[in-house]
N, C-alpha and C positions, 0 to 999 in steps of 0.2 A: 502493499498500500505507499503511497506518496504520504509525504510530511507537508502542513500547513502551518503558515501563520499569516495571524490576520489582525491589523489593528482594530480592535473594536469599537474605537470612537466615544463619545458622549453615548447613553442609554436612548436618545431621543435620534439615533441615527434609525431606528425604527420608522420614524414616522416622518421625517425631512431628507432624508439624504438616498434619491433614487439611484444615483450613480454610485454608492456603495452598496447598497441591496442588489443591483444586479451584479456587481462584481461577486457577494458571496453565494447568488442564485447558481451563476455562471460555475462558479466551484463547486459548489454541491453535485452538478449536472454532470461535469468534466470527471469528479474523481468517483472508480466504479464505487458500489454502495458499501460500505464497510460491514463488517460481523461486528464491531462495538468502536465507541472513540475513547480515548483517554484523552482528555480537554486539561489544558495548563492556563490558567488564568494569572493576569497580573493583581486579582485583589483576593487572593488567597494566599498567604505568607504565614508559613508556620518555624518554629527552632527547627523542624526536622523534615525531610521531607514526607509529607504526610498523602494519606491515600483515603476516598472517601468508600466506606464501604456500605450505603444507602441503597438499599432494595428499589426506592421511588424516593430520588431526590425532590426534596423541596425545591421552588423559583423563589432565587431570593432577590428581596428589590432591594438591594444595598445601594440605594441613592436617594436623594431628596430634593426639592425644588424642579422635579419636572413636570407634564404633562400627567393628570390624576390617570388617563388613560394606558400608562405603562406601568401603572400599581395594578391593572387590571389582566394583565399580559400572563399567561401560564404556560410553562414547558412540559408537559408532563413525561417526558422519555424515561423510562426504565434505567434500573441504574444497572453495574456492570461488577458484581461484587466477586465476581472470578477473576476479573479481570483486572482489579483492584489489588487481589492475590499475588497476580503473576508479577504487575507491577512491583510489589514492595519486596519480593524473592528477587529478582532483576536486579534492583537497587541494590537491598543488603548485599547482593555477591557483589556486586561491585565497592565495597566497603562504604555505602552510603546510609548513613543515620535515617531510619525511616521509622513511621508510625503508622496509623490505621486511626480514622473517623468513623465512630458508627453509623452518621448519618448525616454530613453536613451534602445541603443542598447545592445547589449549581448558582454561582453568582452572576452577574451582569456580565461582565467576562467572557460568561462561557457562554449563556441561554439567548444573547442577543444574537450572535452571529449564526448561534445552529440553529434559532428558529426560523432562519431563512437558507440555509443550506439545506435544511433537512426538516422542514415544516412540517411533517406529517409525524415527529418525534418519536417515531420506531424504532432509530438505532439506538442500543443501550450505550452507556454512557457512563464514566468514572470521573471521578477527578482531582487532580493531583496539585499541591501547592507548592508554590514557590520555599526558597530555604530563605528564612529572615536574616539580613547581615552577611548573607553569602556571597561571593564573585560571580563575574559572567564565567569565568575557566569551570566552577563548581557547577554551574547550570548548565552547561556544554559537556560535562561529563554526564550530567544525569542525564541529558537528552541520546549519547551512547550508549547508556545502559538500558535505556527503554528500546533503541533500534531494533531487537529482534523479534519486535512484538506484531511489527510490520508482516511479518513473514507469517503472521496469522491473524491475517485480515484486519488488523487493528489500525483505526486512521488515528495519527497522532497531532491535533490540533494544539498551535499556542496562541494567545491571545492578550496581546497588549499596546502598545503603541511605538511607532517609529519616533515619534516627536511629542513631549508629553511637558508643555511647562504654559500652567496656568496662566502665568503674566503675560503670553504673547497671545491669549485668546481673543478674537474679537466676536462676541457674544451676536453683532448683528451682521455679519459678514456673509454675505449670499456663494453660495459654492459654484457660481461662478467667478467670482472676486479672485485675481492673481493672491496664490498665498505669500505669507511673510518669508523674505528671503530668508531669512534664518532657518525659519523649517523646512523650506525647500532646498536649501544648501545639504542641511545635515540628512535630508531624507535620500537626496539622492549620493550623496558620499556613501551612507548605508549601503543601497545598490550598485555601488562601484567596489564596494572592500567585502560583499556579503562571501566569496570566498576565498579570501584573506584572513585567514583566524588570528592571527598575530595582531592585524590591525584593528581589526572587530575587538577584539580583547582590550584595546586600550583606548577604545571608542571616543573616550571624554579628551583626550588631545587634537580630536577631526575637529573641521572649523564648525562651532557651536554646538559641539558636542556636551561639554560639561553644562550647557546652557539648557540644551533640548530636552536632558533628563537630569535637574534637579537632584531627581531620587532614581534609582536603578529598577524601582518595582516595575515600570511599564515596559522597561527594553530585557530585563532578563527573558522573558518567554522567547523570545528570537532567538537566546544561544541555547535552549532548551531543544529547539527545532532545528538549529544548525548542527546539533551533536547527533540528534536522530537522523538524519540525513545524511551523515555518514561522509560527507564529500560531492552527493549527489547536485547536477546544477541546477539551482532556479529559476524560475520565472517571476518577474516581477508584475504585478497587475496597479497601477494607478488610478483608481478613483481619485474624483475631486478631493481637494482639503475641505475639512469642514471647520468653520469659525476662525476659518482665517489663519491657522498655525495645526490644527491635527492633522497630522498625513494618514491617510488611509489605504496605505499600501500595504497591501496584502503578497507573499509568496509561498509558492507550488516547488517541490521538491518530488517530482514523481520518479527520478531513478530507476535504477534495474531490477527493484522490488516488487514484484506487481502482487496482489492477495486475490 
């Protein structure tokens, strides 16, 4: 199976970002239907790599200040506790401290893009946390440890953001407006260095790298995806920026491994 990274954007991408929705729909149709999905979102961090064993994950509305309509959306995909156990075993075998959570639901970083890619909610989903205060290199190692799941028909989806600086946001910007040059410069740098592991691990030295991510949380899922891709060649998808500076870039690594 392939590996996917998507920039999930603000929750209201579901209501107002037609370009992003078209990208996610396209990815859902392009990828063979997986046996299960392992999703890694920027919105779950834990002290150890933690997998959710939820049999029926709740839809977490872990945001505030958005349209009431968003709080009514449910994504009732079944859980994948067997997959969660497999992921935990692979991580433990790689020397990565691992825990399980009995019933953690899907945060908006997970269910927002999944609800567009797989709107029937008929693919079992397990979620894996980021590891708080750990480096891009550690998260790349997590991805490498998980790569064998691809051979079992598991789609690994990492969701975060290529740019994530709230001070750059223009809440009134249309998607047709030219994006903030700092955000577009960094997004292009990522695209041009995606196969250069050494440069990526030191991304904060890139043009506007430190400013694009005052905190690492939203870029760390990208490193999980890169690790899981195991050197496969990525394809870049470029929906319009949202709110003037949120890159909605997505990457697909199709690779030689097919499910």
